[in-house]
N, CA and C atoms as an extended XYZ file, in Angstrom:
531
Properties=species:S:1:pos:R:3:atomname:S:1:resname:S:1:resid:I:1 pbc="F F F"
N        90.751      109.418      -41.643 N   UNK     1
C        89.792      110.387      -42.131 CA  UNK     1
C        89.528      110.101      -43.611 C   UNK     1
N        88.264      109.958      -43.968 N   UNK     2
C        87.889      109.648      -45.336 CA  UNK     2
C        86.990      110.751      -45.853 C   UNK     2
N        87.455      111.509      -46.800 N   UNK     3
C        86.681      112.571      -47.459 CA  UNK     3
C        85.954      113.453      -46.455 C   UNK     3
N        86.640      113.913      -45.456 N   UNK     4
C        86.053      114.830      -44.499 CA  UNK     4
C        85.269      114.166      -43.384 C   UNK     4
N        85.277      112.853      -43.321 N   UNK     5
C        84.555      112.142      -42.269 CA  UNK     5
C        85.550      111.428      -41.369 C   UNK     5
N        85.184      111.328      -40.138 N   UNK     6
C        86.018      110.545      -39.245 CA  UNK     6
C        85.626      109.082      -39.378 C   UNK     6
N        86.504      108.200      -38.984 N   UNK     7
C        86.232      106.771      -39.077 CA  UNK     7
C        85.095      106.361      -38.145 C   UNK     7
N        84.863      107.103      -37.084 N   UNK     8
C        83.802      106.748      -36.142 CA  UNK     8
C        82.424      106.833      -36.783 C   UNK     8
N        82.213      107.786      -37.708 N   UNK     9
C        80.897      107.922      -38.327 CA  UNK     9
C        80.640      106.836      -39.364 C   UNK     9
N        81.666      106.156      -39.853 N   UNK    10
C        81.504      105.113      -40.858 CA  UNK    10
C        81.255      103.759      -40.201 C   UNK    10
N        81.787      103.519      -39.031 N   UNK    11
C        81.677      102.217      -38.380 CA  UNK    11
C        80.225      101.811      -38.135 C   UNK    11
N        79.335      102.672      -37.608 N   UNK    12
C        77.952      102.229      -37.418 CA  UNK    12
C        77.259      101.864      -38.729 C   UNK    12
N        77.555      102.580      -39.812 N   UNK    13
C        76.944      102.252      -41.095 CA  UNK    13
C        77.423      100.907      -41.608 C   UNK    13
N        78.708      100.589      -41.426 N   UNK    14
C        79.210       99.305      -41.907 CA  UNK    14
C        78.589       98.167      -41.112 C   UNK    14
N        78.326       98.371      -39.830 N   UNK    15
C        77.652       97.355      -39.027 CA  UNK    15
C        76.226       97.135      -39.503 C   UNK    15
N        75.543       98.214      -39.858 N   UNK    16
C        74.173       98.112      -40.373 CA  UNK    16
C        74.151       97.329      -41.680 C   UNK    16
N        75.068       97.641      -42.587 N   UNK    17
C        75.097       96.941      -43.860 CA  UNK    17
C        75.503       95.481      -43.691 C   UNK    17
N        76.364       95.170      -42.735 N   UNK    18
C        76.737       93.782      -42.474 CA  UNK    18
C        75.524       92.996      -41.983 C   UNK    18
N        74.743       93.577      -41.085 N   UNK    19
C        73.525       92.910      -40.593 CA  UNK    19
C        72.514       92.738      -41.726 C   UNK    19
N        72.379       93.741      -42.582 N   UNK    20
C        71.459       93.661      -43.706 CA  UNK    20
C        71.856       92.537      -44.660 C   UNK    20
N        73.138       92.441      -44.980 N   UNK    21
C        73.622       91.389      -45.878 CA  UNK    21
C        73.424       90.008      -45.258 C   UNK    21
N        73.690       89.877      -43.967 N   UNK    22
C        73.512       88.590      -43.293 CA  UNK    22
C        72.042       88.179      -43.312 C   UNK    22
N        71.142       89.120      -43.077 N   UNK    23
C        69.712       88.812      -43.112 CA  UNK    23
C        69.253       88.374      -44.493 C   UNK    23
N        69.724       89.057      -45.542 N   UNK    24
C        69.361       88.672      -46.906 CA  UNK    24
C        69.897       87.286      -47.252 C   UNK    24
N        71.102       86.964      -46.791 N   UNK    25
C        71.688       85.653      -47.050 CA  UNK    25
C        70.854       84.561      -46.384 C   UNK    25
N        70.466       84.765      -45.130 N   UNK    26
C        69.656       83.772      -44.420 CA  UNK    26
C        68.307       83.591      -45.113 C   UNK    26
N        67.713       84.675      -45.573 N   UNK    27
C        66.440       84.601      -46.279 CA  UNK    27
C        66.573       83.807      -47.575 C   UNK    27
N        67.637       84.039      -48.333 N   UNK    28
C        67.845       83.314      -49.585 CA  UNK    28
C        68.050       81.829      -49.332 C   UNK    28
N        68.813       81.473      -48.290 N   UNK    29
C        69.040       80.062      -47.972 CA  UNK    29
C        67.724       79.399      -47.583 C   UNK    29
N        66.901       80.074      -46.784 N   UNK    30
C        65.624       79.504      -46.355 CA  UNK    30
C        64.689       79.284      -47.538 C   UNK    30
N        64.636       80.246      -48.443 N   UNK    31
C        63.757       80.118      -49.606 CA  UNK    31
C        64.247       79.018      -50.531 C   UNK    31
N        65.537       78.940      -50.781 N   UNK    32
C        66.055       77.929      -51.698 CA  UNK    32
C        65.889       76.527      -51.133 C   UNK    32
N        65.997       76.343      -49.819 N   UNK    33
C        65.826       75.009      -49.250 CA  UNK    33
C        64.368       74.578      -49.288 C   UNK    33
N        63.426       75.498      -49.122 N   UNK    34
C        62.014       75.125      -49.164 CA  UNK    34
C        61.568       74.806      -50.587 C   UNK    34
N        62.192       75.419      -51.581 N   UNK    35
C        61.845       75.134      -52.969 CA  UNK    35
C        62.293       73.735      -53.348 C   UNK    35
N        63.446       73.315      -52.906 N   UNK    36
C        63.972       71.999      -53.246 CA  UNK    36
C        63.205       70.864      -52.602 C   UNK    36
N        62.564       71.071      -51.470 N   UNK    37
C        61.875       70.007      -50.762 CA  UNK    37
C        60.591       69.577      -51.450 C   UNK    37
N        59.847       70.505      -52.034 N   UNK    38
C        58.526       70.184      -52.559 CA  UNK    38
C        58.530       69.800      -54.033 C   UNK    38
N        59.673       69.673      -54.659 N   UNK    39
C        59.714       69.444      -56.097 CA  UNK    39
C        59.307       68.025      -56.484 C   UNK    39
N        59.467       67.011      -55.624 N   UNK    40
C        59.234       65.636      -56.033 CA  UNK    40
C        57.827       65.135      -55.711 C   UNK    40
N        57.167       65.632      -54.703 N   UNK    41
C        55.851       65.162      -54.280 CA  UNK    41
C        54.765       65.817      -55.131 C   UNK    41
N        53.979       65.028      -55.895 N   UNK    42
C        52.954       65.622      -56.767 CA  UNK    42
C        51.883       66.397      -55.991 C   UNK    42
N        51.506       65.904      -54.824 N   UNK    43
C        50.493       66.608      -54.028 CA  UNK    43
C        51.018       67.964      -53.561 C   UNK    43
N        52.312       68.003      -53.193 N   UNK    44
C        52.917       69.270      -52.766 CA  UNK    44
C        53.021       70.236      -53.943 C   UNK    44
N        53.361       69.706      -55.128 N   UNK    45
C        53.436       70.546      -56.331 CA  UNK    45
C        52.050       71.114      -56.637 C   UNK    45
N        51.026       70.253      -56.567 N   UNK    46
C        49.651       70.705      -56.821 CA  UNK    46
C        49.250       71.800      -55.838 C   UNK    46
N        49.470       71.552      -54.556 N   UNK    47
C        49.073       72.520      -53.528 CA  UNK    47
C        49.794       73.845      -53.716 C   UNK    47
N        51.094       73.773      -53.998 N   UNK    48
C        51.863       75.008      -54.181 CA  UNK    48
C        51.377       75.786      -55.401 C   UNK    48
N        51.085       75.073      -56.483 N   UNK    49
C        50.674       75.759      -57.708 CA  UNK    49
C        49.286       76.380      -57.588 C   UNK    49
N        48.310       75.652      -57.031 N   UNK    50
C        46.966       76.236      -56.958 CA  UNK    50
C        46.915       77.376      -55.951 C   UNK    50
N        47.894       77.453      -55.057 N   UNK    51
C        47.959       78.572      -54.113 CA  UNK    51
C        48.821       79.717      -54.623 C   UNK    51
N        49.453       79.539      -55.796 N   UNK    52
C        50.294       80.620      -56.310 CA  UNK    52
C        49.891       81.095      -57.702 C   UNK    52
N        49.317       80.233      -58.526 N   UNK    53
C        48.900       80.657      -59.869 CA  UNK    53
C        47.655       81.528      -59.741 C   UNK    53
N        47.686       82.665      -60.402 N   UNK    54
C        46.534       83.563      -60.406 CA  UNK    54
C        45.477       83.001      -61.358 C   UNK    54
N        44.244       83.011      -60.925 N   UNK    55
C        43.162       82.442      -61.720 CA  UNK    55
C        42.852       83.327      -62.923 C   UNK    55
N        42.814       82.744      -64.136 N   UNK    56
C        42.458       83.546      -65.309 CA  UNK    56
C        40.954       83.835      -65.389 C   UNK    56
N        40.129       83.102      -64.626 N   UNK    57
C        38.680       83.311      -64.684 CA  UNK    57
C        38.148       84.098      -63.485 C   UNK    57
N        38.909       84.202      -62.417 N   UNK    58
C        38.528       84.998      -61.236 CA  UNK    58
C        39.623       86.034      -61.001 C   UNK    58
N        39.532       87.210      -61.606 N   UNK    59
C        40.599       88.209      -61.492 CA  UNK    59
C        40.901       88.575      -60.039 C   UNK    59
N        42.181       88.630      -59.736 N   UNK    60
C        42.624       89.033      -58.407 CA  UNK    60
C        42.644       87.909      -57.391 C   UNK    60
N        42.309       86.690      -57.794 N   UNK    61
C        42.307       85.556      -56.866 CA  UNK    61
C        43.249       84.475      -57.368 C   UNK    61
N        43.820       83.730      -56.413 N   UNK    62
C        44.618       82.577      -56.807 CA  UNK    62
C        43.664       81.469      -57.222 C   UNK    62
N        44.190       80.479      -57.915 N   UNK    63
C        43.370       79.398      -58.446 CA  UNK    63
C        42.620       78.663      -57.334 C   UNK    63
N        43.230       78.482      -56.190 N   UNK    64
C        42.597       77.781      -55.070 CA  UNK    64
C        41.360       78.525      -54.564 C   UNK    64
N        41.369       79.847      -54.607 N   UNK    65
C        40.270       80.651      -54.063 CA  UNK    65
C        39.183       80.953      -55.084 C   UNK    65
N        39.339       80.489      -56.302 N   UNK    66
C        38.356       80.775      -57.351 CA  UNK    66
C        37.142       79.854      -57.183 C   UNK    66
N        35.945       80.420      -56.962 N   UNK    67
C        34.767       79.586      -56.703 CA  UNK    67
C        34.032       79.101      -57.959 C   UNK    67
N        34.450       79.521      -59.136 N   UNK    68
C        33.697       79.187      -60.346 CA  UNK    68
C        33.972       77.752      -60.799 C   UNK    68
N        33.097       77.262      -61.675 N   UNK    69
C        33.257       75.913      -62.227 CA  UNK    69
C        34.522       75.829      -63.081 C   UNK    69
N        34.835       76.914      -63.788 N   UNK    70
C        36.060       76.921      -64.592 CA  UNK    70
C        37.291       76.826      -63.694 C   UNK    70
N        37.226       77.459      -62.531 N   UNK    71
C        38.324       77.369      -61.572 CA  UNK    71
C        38.523       75.942      -61.097 C   UNK    71
N        37.418       75.223      -60.862 N   UNK    72
C        37.514       73.814      -60.448 CA  UNK    72
C        38.133       72.973      -61.559 C   UNK    72
N        37.766       73.260      -62.811 N   UNK    73
C        38.352       72.527      -63.933 CA  UNK    73
C        39.851       72.794      -64.035 C   UNK    73
N        40.252       74.046      -63.823 N   UNK    74
C        41.679       74.378      -63.892 CA  UNK    74
C        42.446       73.716      -62.747 C   UNK    74
N        41.847       73.629      -61.565 N   UNK    75
C        42.504       72.931      -60.450 CA  UNK    75
C        42.682       71.451      -60.780 C   UNK    75
N        41.663       70.838      -61.413 N   UNK    76
C        41.783       69.431      -61.816 CA  UNK    76
C        42.872       69.257      -62.871 C   UNK    76
N        42.991       70.228      -63.769 N   UNK    77
C        44.047       70.179      -64.781 CA  UNK    77
C        45.419       70.233      -64.122 C   UNK    77
N        45.588       71.119      -63.147 N   UNK    78
C        46.867       71.214      -62.433 CA  UNK    78
C        47.149       69.905      -61.707 C   UNK    78
N        46.134       69.319      -61.047 N   UNK    79
C        46.318       68.050      -60.332 CA  UNK    79
C        46.742       66.947      -61.299 C   UNK    79
N        46.065       66.858      -62.445 N   UNK    80
C        46.394       65.818      -63.423 CA  UNK    80
C        47.829       65.971      -63.920 C   UNK    80
N        48.213       67.214      -64.260 N   UNK    81
C        49.570       67.443      -64.763 CA  UNK    81
C        50.611       67.134      -63.684 C   UNK    81
N        50.334       67.487      -62.433 N   UNK    82
C        51.287       67.219      -61.348 CA  UNK    82
C        51.450       65.721      -61.137 C   UNK    82
N        50.344       64.961      -61.185 N   UNK    83
C        50.429       63.518      -60.969 CA  UNK    83
C        50.951       62.777      -62.196 C   UNK    83
N        50.951       63.423      -63.368 N   UNK    84
C        51.579       62.833      -64.549 CA  UNK    84
C        53.088       63.019      -64.524 C   UNK    84
N        53.582       63.790      -63.569 N   UNK    85
C        55.025       63.942      -63.410 CA  UNK    85
C        55.594       65.238      -63.955 C   UNK    85
N        54.738       66.131      -64.420 N   UNK    86
C        55.252       67.409      -64.911 CA  UNK    86
C        55.762       68.238      -63.732 C   UNK    86
N        56.810       69.000      -63.991 N   UNK    87
C        57.380       69.833      -62.931 CA  UNK    87
C        56.563       71.108      -62.768 C   UNK    87
N        56.836       71.779      -61.683 N   UNK    88
C        56.154       73.040      -61.393 CA  UNK    88
C        56.387       74.036      -62.525 C   UNK    88
N        57.619       74.112      -63.008 N   UNK    89
C        57.959       75.059      -64.075 CA  UNK    89
C        57.219       74.738      -65.368 C   UNK    89
N        57.081       73.435      -65.692 N   UNK    90
C        56.371       73.052      -66.909 CA  UNK    90
C        54.889       73.432      -66.831 C   UNK    90
N        54.292       73.225      -65.671 N   UNK    91
C        52.874       73.555      -65.511 CA  UNK    91
C        52.669       75.068      -65.597 C   UNK    91
N        53.550       75.822      -64.953 N   UNK    92
C        53.446       77.287      -65.030 CA  UNK    92
C        53.640       77.748      -66.468 C   UNK    92
N        54.610       77.162      -67.181 N   UNK    93
C        54.847       77.535      -68.580 CA  UNK    93
C        53.595       77.252      -69.424 C   UNK    93
N        52.926       76.116      -69.180 N   UNK    94
C        51.696       75.792      -69.902 CA  UNK    94
C        50.635       76.874      -69.668 C   UNK    94
N        50.429       77.252      -68.407 N   UNK    95
C        49.421       78.264      -68.098 CA  UNK    95
C        49.777       79.616      -68.713 C   UNK    95
N        51.054       79.965      -68.745 N   UNK    96
C        51.467       81.237      -69.352 CA  UNK    96
C        51.227       81.207      -70.853 C   UNK    96
N        51.502       80.063      -71.509 N   UNK    97
C        51.271       79.955      -72.947 CA  UNK    97
C        49.785       80.062      -73.283 C   UNK    97
N        48.944       79.474      -72.449 N   UNK    98
C        47.512       79.456      -72.742 CA  UNK    98
C        46.822       80.753      -72.306 C   UNK    98
N        47.144       81.259      -71.095 N   UNK    99
C        46.402       82.385      -70.523 CA  UNK    99
C        47.192       83.690      -70.442 C   UNK    99
N        48.477       83.669      -70.741 N   UNK   100
C        49.286       84.883      -70.701 CA  UNK   100
C        50.035       85.048      -69.388 C   UNK   100
N        50.934       86.039      -69.319 N   UNK   101
C        51.781       86.204      -68.129 CA  UNK   101
C        51.031       86.677      -66.882 C   UNK   101
N        49.746       87.030      -67.030 N   UNK   102
C        48.976       87.493      -65.870 CA  UNK   102
C        48.757       86.396      -64.837 C   UNK   102
N        48.888       85.115      -65.240 N   UNK   103
C        48.668       84.014      -64.299 CA  UNK   103
C        49.910       83.685      -63.482 C   UNK   103
N        51.024       84.293      -63.833 N   UNK   104
C        52.264       83.985      -63.112 CA  UNK   104
C        52.171       84.480      -61.676 C   UNK   104
N        52.731       83.702      -60.744 N   UNK   105
C        52.704       84.138      -59.351 CA  UNK   105
C        53.531       85.393      -59.102 C   UNK   105
N        54.558       85.592      -59.895 N   UNK   106
C        55.373       86.807      -59.818 CA  UNK   106
C        55.578       87.320      -61.234 C   UNK   106
N        55.740       88.620      -61.398 N   UNK   107
C        55.954       89.145      -62.753 CA  UNK   107
C        57.311       88.694      -63.296 C   UNK   107
N        57.399       88.469      -64.607 N   UNK   108
C        58.688       88.068      -65.174 CA  UNK   108
C        59.710       89.193      -65.048 C   UNK   108
N        60.960       88.811      -64.877 N   UNK   109
C        62.030       89.802      -64.694 CA  UNK   109
C        62.577       90.235      -66.049 C   UNK   109
N        61.720       90.833      -66.868 N   UNK   110
C        62.142       91.320      -68.181 CA  UNK   110
C        61.239       92.457      -68.624 C   UNK   110
N        61.774       93.318      -69.462 N   UNK   111
C        61.005       94.418      -70.026 CA  UNK   111
C        60.393       95.333      -68.986 C   UNK   111
N        59.141       95.700      -69.228 N   UNK   112
C        58.440       96.618      -68.335 CA  UNK   112
C        58.256       96.033      -66.941 C   UNK   112
N        58.153       94.714      -66.841 N   UNK   113
C        57.924       94.068      -65.551 CA  UNK   113
C        59.099       94.251      -64.592 C   UNK   113
N        60.251       94.664      -65.107 N   UNK   114
C        61.391       94.924      -64.216 CA  UNK   114
C        61.080       96.041      -63.225 C   UNK   114
N        60.187       96.941      -63.587 N   UNK   115
C        59.837       98.008      -62.645 CA  UNK   115
C        59.161       97.446      -61.399 C   UNK   115
N        58.409       96.357      -61.549 N   UNK   116
C        57.772       95.741      -60.383 CA  UNK   116
C        58.813       95.183      -59.424 C   UNK   116
N        59.965       94.798      -59.942 N   UNK   117
C        61.039       94.294      -59.092 CA  UNK   117
C        61.909       95.425      -58.567 C   UNK   117
N        62.127       96.451      -59.364 N   UNK   118
C        63.076       97.493      -58.986 CA  UNK   118
C        62.512       98.630      -58.157 C   UNK   118
N        61.256       98.985      -58.360 N   UNK   119
C        60.688      100.136      -57.655 CA  UNK   119
C        60.659       99.991      -56.132 C   UNK   119
N        60.317       98.843      -55.578 N   UNK   120
C        60.353       98.764      -54.106 CA  UNK   120
C        61.743       99.020      -53.534 C   UNK   120
N        62.764       98.479      -54.170 N   UNK   121
C        64.124       98.706      -53.683 CA  UNK   121
C        64.532      100.167      -53.859 C   UNK   121
N        64.138      100.762      -54.982 N   UNK   122
C        64.453      102.174      -55.203 CA  UNK   122
C        63.748      103.057      -54.172 C   UNK   122
N        62.510      102.727      -53.832 N   UNK   123
C        61.780      103.508      -52.828 CA  UNK   123
C        62.428      103.386      -51.455 C   UNK   123
N        62.871      102.190      -51.112 N   UNK   124
C        63.544      101.997      -49.819 CA  UNK   124
C        64.843      102.787      -49.783 C   UNK   124
N        65.623      102.717      -50.845 N   UNK   125
C        66.883      103.465      -50.890 CA  UNK   125
C        66.631      104.972      -50.843 C   UNK   125
N        65.601      105.436      -51.540 N   UNK   126
C        65.284      106.868      -51.502 CA  UNK   126
C        64.866      107.288      -50.094 C   UNK   126
N        64.090      106.462      -49.426 N   UNK   127
C        63.689      106.764      -48.050 CA  UNK   127
C        64.872      106.834      -47.109 C   UNK   127
N        65.802      105.892      -47.255 N   UNK   128
C        67.014      105.913      -46.429 CA  UNK   128
C        67.817      107.174      -46.717 C   UNK   128
N        67.905      107.556      -47.987 N   UNK   129
C        68.630      108.773      -48.351 CA  UNK   129
C        68.002      110.017      -47.747 C   UNK   129
N        66.673      110.107      -47.788 N   UNK   130
C        65.984      111.263      -47.209 CA  UNK   130
C        66.235      111.331      -45.707 C   UNK   130
N        66.150      110.188      -45.034 N   UNK   131
C        66.391      110.170      -43.586 CA  UNK   131
C        67.817      110.605      -43.278 C   UNK   131
N        68.784      110.121      -44.055 N   UNK   132
C        70.182      110.500      -43.810 CA  UNK   132
C        70.388      112.002      -44.013 C   UNK   132
N        69.797      112.561      -45.065 N   UNK   133
C        69.937      113.999      -45.319 CA  UNK   133
C        69.303      114.804      -44.189 C   UNK   133
N        68.120      114.387      -43.742 N   UNK   134
C        67.456      115.106      -42.653 CA  UNK   134
C        68.245      115.024      -41.353 C   UNK   134
N        68.774      113.859      -41.046 N   UNK   135
C        69.556      113.717      -39.811 CA  UNK   135
C        70.795      114.591      -39.871 C   UNK   135
N        71.453      114.614      -41.010 N   UNK   136
C        72.640      115.476      -41.142 CA  UNK   136
C        72.275      116.953      -41.001 C   UNK   136
N        71.167      117.350      -41.604 N   UNK   137
C        70.758      118.758      -41.521 CA  UNK   137
C        70.398      119.130      -40.087 C   UNK   137
N        69.730      118.244      -39.385 N   UNK   138
C        69.321      118.544      -38.021 CA  UNK   138
C        70.505      118.568      -37.065 C   UNK   138
N        71.490      117.707      -37.315 N   UNK   139
C        72.638      117.684      -36.406 CA  UNK   139
C        73.666      118.747      -36.759 C   UNK   139
N        73.694      119.211      -37.992 N   UNK   140
C        74.675      120.219      -38.394 CA  UNK   140
C        74.305      121.604      -37.872 C   UNK   140
N        73.028      121.908      -37.794 N   UNK   141
C        72.566      123.220      -37.345 CA  UNK   141
C        71.608      123.037      -36.175 C   UNK   141
N        72.129      122.941      -34.959 N   UNK   142
C        71.225      122.785      -33.817 CA  UNK   142
C        70.378      124.041      -33.631 C   UNK   142
N        69.254      123.885      -32.955 N   UNK   143
C        68.352      125.024      -32.729 CA  UNK   143
C        69.048      126.079      -31.884 C   UNK   143
N        68.875      127.311      -32.295 N   UNK   144
C        69.464      128.417      -31.544 CA  UNK   144
C        68.370      129.074      -30.718 C   UNK   144
N        68.611      129.192      -29.432 N   UNK   145
C        67.645      129.827      -28.545 CA  UNK   145
C        68.074      131.270      -28.364 C   UNK   145
N        67.140      132.185      -28.613 N   UNK   146
C        67.482      133.604      -28.474 CA  UNK   146
C        67.529      133.955      -26.991 C   UNK   146
N        68.550      134.675      -26.599 N   UNK   147
C        68.661      135.045      -25.188 CA  UNK   147
C        67.595      136.073      -24.827 C   UNK   147
N        67.233      136.146      -23.548 N   UNK   148
C        66.243      137.144      -23.136 CA  UNK   148
C        66.808      138.549      -23.320 C   UNK   148
N        65.936      139.535      -23.491 N   UNK   149
C        66.424      140.908      -23.700 CA  UNK   149
C        67.226      141.370      -22.487 C   UNK   149
N        68.319      142.040      -22.788 N   UNK   150
C        69.218      142.438      -21.703 CA  UNK   150
C        69.013      143.889      -21.265 C   UNK   150
N        68.665      144.756      -22.163 N   UNK   151
C        68.536      146.173      -21.789 CA  UNK   151
C        67.100      146.493      -21.389 C   UNK   151
N        66.933      147.569      -20.650 N   UNK   152
C        65.610      147.997      -20.186 CA  UNK   152
C        64.738      148.429      -21.357 C   UNK   152
N        65.340      149.024      -22.384 N   UNK   153
C        64.591      149.471      -23.559 CA  UNK   153
C        63.976      148.290      -24.304 C   UNK   153
N        64.737      147.218      -24.443 N   UNK   154
C        64.215      146.032      -25.115 CA  UNK   154
C        63.065      145.431      -24.321 C   UNK   154
N        63.210      145.388      -23.001 N   UNK   155
C        62.160      144.825      -22.145 CA  UNK   155
C        60.872      145.644      -22.260 C   UNK   155
N        60.977      146.966      -22.228 N   UNK   156
C        59.774      147.806      -22.286 CA  UNK   156
C        59.075      147.678      -23.638 C   UNK   156
N        59.839      147.521      -24.735 N   UNK   157
C        59.207      147.359      -26.047 CA  UNK   157
C        58.465      146.024      -26.116 C   UNK   157
N        59.025      144.984      -25.486 N   UNK   158
C        58.326      143.702      -25.454 CA  UNK   158
C        57.050      143.794      -24.629 C   UNK   158
N        57.109      144.490      -23.510 N   UNK   159
C        55.929      144.653      -22.659 CA  UNK   159
C        54.860      145.440      -23.393 C   UNK   159
N        55.266      146.510      -24.110 N   UNK   160
C        54.305      147.307      -24.872 CA  UNK   160
C        53.626      146.465      -25.951 C   UNK   160
N        54.415      145.639      -26.652 N   UNK   161
C        53.821      144.817      -27.707 CA  UNK   161
C        52.890      143.769      -27.100 C   UNK   161
N        53.236      143.231      -25.927 N   UNK   162
C        52.348      142.280      -25.254 CA  UNK   162
C        51.054      142.956      -24.822 C   UNK   162
N        51.149      144.190      -24.296 N   UNK   163
C        49.948      144.921      -23.889 CA  UNK   163
C        49.040      145.178      -25.088 C   UNK   163
N        49.645      145.545      -26.214 N   UNK   164
C        48.857      145.808      -27.418 CA  UNK   164
C        48.158      144.529      -27.888 C   UNK   164
N        48.856      143.407      -27.813 N   UNK   165
C        48.250      142.144      -28.225 CA  UNK   165
C        47.115      141.740      -27.286 C   UNK   165
N        47.289      141.963      -25.995 N   UNK   166
C        46.227      141.639      -25.036 CA  UNK   166
C        44.987      142.497      -25.283 C   UNK   166
N        45.177      143.797      -25.566 N   UNK   167
C        44.047      144.683      -25.844 CA  UNK   167
C        43.306      144.225      -27.101 C   UNK   167
N        44.066      143.849      -28.123 N   UNK   168
C        43.457      143.382      -29.366 CA  UNK   168
C        42.668      142.095      -29.128 C   UNK   168
N        43.230      141.174      -28.337 N   UNK   169
C        42.556      139.927      -28.029 CA  UNK   169
C        41.239      140.180      -27.304 C   UNK   169
N        41.258      141.052      -26.292 N   UNK   170
C        40.038      141.368      -25.543 CA  UNK   170
C        38.993      141.994      -26.452 C   UNK   170
N        39.428      142.922      -27.321 N   UNK   171
C        38.503      143.595      -28.228 CA  UNK   171
C        37.853      142.586      -29.189 C   UNK   171
N        38.641      141.681      -29.759 N   UNK   172
C        38.097      140.708      -30.699 CA  UNK   172
C        37.185      139.703      -30.009 C   UNK   172
N        37.514      139.336      -28.773 N   UNK   173
C        36.638      138.434      -28.028 CA  UNK   173
C        35.307      139.092      -27.712 C   UNK   173
N        35.330      140.388      -27.362 N   UNK   174
C        34.088      141.099      -27.080 CA  UNK   174
C        33.229      141.212      -28.335 C   UNK   174
N        33.856      141.434      -29.488 N   UNK   175
C        33.114      141.519      -30.741 CA  UNK   175
C        32.516      140.163      -31.108 C   UNK   175
N        33.216      139.125      -30.793 N   UNK   176
C        32.773      137.777      -31.138 CA  UNK   176
C        31.599      137.344      -30.271 C   UNK   176
N        31.658      137.728      -29.008 N   UNK   177
C        30.610      137.299      -28.064 CA  UNK   177
C        29.505      138.269      -28.112 C   UNK   177
């Protein structure tokens, strides 16, 4: 028994967290292996960058989707830098120095931008907390069904109130029609 809980109520939660941790680990391994594969091929670096760098001349679009002439020039610049042997990080750093952090594919993990990283996780945790509180409240106090009236006096008062409601309903319907 742990702080008023039986061990049975903790076991399902530990299984859930174990599955969650395993899923996050597999996701991290998959992402890290895909990043290492494309680092040496200049064409792959070019393709990855123009599909991830936000266009400074076409707001809200990646560089690849920017239809303007300036967008084409920026794509050629990325291609030239990739084929000159610059790494993905160097090219991104160049674009950030020239156009600002708005061109980054993801917000930097510093200062105010930390909220972009932290808020989704905080919202998920808050949602899980709300669900847990609601489930506990619903299971702690099951619905109580009132028994039918047992005495004749209670039954007659219910019948009288039903008759009064029926008369009122008929009267209001007649007024409406």
